[in-house]
N, C-alpha and C positions, 0 to 999 in steps of 0.2 A: 503495501500498499503505499502509496507517494505521502511525504512529509505536509503538513499544514502549515500554511506562511503565516505569519501573526497578521493580526486586524492590518486591513486598508482601508483608508480614507476614499470620502466619497470623489476628492481632487484626483488620488492617484488614477482613477479610469475616466474620467469626466474628459468629453470628448465635442468639436464642431468640427462638422464638415458642411462642405457647400460645392453646389454645382449650378449649373445652367439648365433653364426647362427648355425643350424643343418642343416643335412643331409635331415630331413622333409621338411625343408623350401626351397631345391632345386629343380631346374627346370631341362630338359633333358639334359642343358649345362652343369650342376653341379654349376651352380652360383644361390644366393637366387634369389627368386621370389619376381618380383618388387612389387607385392602387398602386399608381406610381409614385406619388407623395408617402404610401404606406411603407411601399420596397425601399423606398431613402431611410424612411426611418425605423424599418427593422434594423437595415446596417447598421444606422449608426448603433442601435441600441444593440447588436449584435459586437461591435468592436467593445463596447463600455462591457458588456459580461466578458470576453476572452480575455480582457486586460485584468477587470477583477480576480476573474478567475485563476488566470496564469496558464489558459489552455483552451482546448475549444468548448464552446458552448452552442445549445440550439435553443431555437422558437420554442416554448411551450406552451404558450398562450399570450392572447393580444387579450390586454382585461378591457381596453378604453381606448376607442379612438375617436376624437372629437374635430370634426373639420370645422372651423369658424368664418374662411371667407376663401374662394379659390384661388388656386396658383394660376397664371396666366403665361404663356408661351413668352421664352424670353427673359422670364424672374428669373432672379437669381435666387435659388432654395439654400438657406441655410439649416442645419438641425443640430440640435444641442443635446446631449444626452448625458445622465447622470445614472448612477446607482442609487437605490432611493432605498433598499433592504434586501438583506439574505436569509436565507435558511440555511439548512444541512449542505444542499445542491442547489437550490434555487437560487435565482435574485431578480430584481422586481427593478426595472428598467425605466426610468420617464424621459421621454423626448420632447422636445419643444421644437415647433416646425417656424420658421419665417420666412417673409420674401422682401424683395426689396426690386424693382425694375431694373433691369440692366443698364439701361442709358440714363439713370438719375442716383441723387444722393439723398433719395429721400429717408426716412427714418424707416426702419424694418417694421413689417407687418406680422402679426401673429397671426398666422393662419389656421394652426392645428396643434394638438399635444395628443399623444400618446403613453401608455402604461404598457411593457411587454412583461412577461414573464419568461426565462432564459433559466435553462439546467444545463450545469455544467457536464461534459461526459468525456469516459476516457478512452481510451484506444479502440474498445472493444463496444463502445456504445451505451456502455454503462454509466449510471449519475456518479460524480465523484465529488470529495465535498469540496467547499469554498472555501477563502478566508473570511472571517468575520467583517463588518464593517464596523468602522468606528467614527461616526458625525462627527465634523468640525467645526460648524457652526450652528447658530439656531434654527438656521432655514433649513441644513443638512438633518437636524433632530424634527421639526415641523414634519420633510417630508418621507422620514423614518417612521411617525406615528401615522401619518395619511395611509402608505404601504401598507401599513398593521391591520389597517382598517377596510381595505381592498383585500386583502388576502383572508382576511374573517368572513368578508363578505361572499368570496370566491367557494371556501370551502361550506359554508352554509348552504350556497344554493347548491354546489354539487350533492350533500348532504341529502336536501330536501327532493332533489330530482330523485336520487336513489330509492328514496323510501316510496315515492311515487309509484316507481318502474318495480318493486317489490310486493305494491298493491298494498 
């Protein structure tokens, strides 16, 4: 079994990615497909999860994705990812998506947010332990508490659905 690394801080794995949206990603309305935005957010969360866990990690769930405004062709799309919570092998990563027109220096627009659950895996694809999370700021602690609430809701929903299935 691999050695567990000491706790890591959110800043250890926090990242920002950026890209320019193109016509190939557009829907019939001329906006960027939500799936393209989601793909970029998932990639951002994946990098955060792999950095924090120190190796491979896979998307286990998308807890929430809120699209607040459309992303337009030519927009510079920026994603900001941060780890919010960790369990034994799972991690919640929050991603904020912002845009800015490519030809303007206007302020960034917050166009979406998402919460991903990733699981760290070993070479055989089995779950592996991840380092603990050591919050550094009041904002980090708030994010951790909110992530714990989302996790409790996910688990309660799962139990309720299983109870219905069992009749």
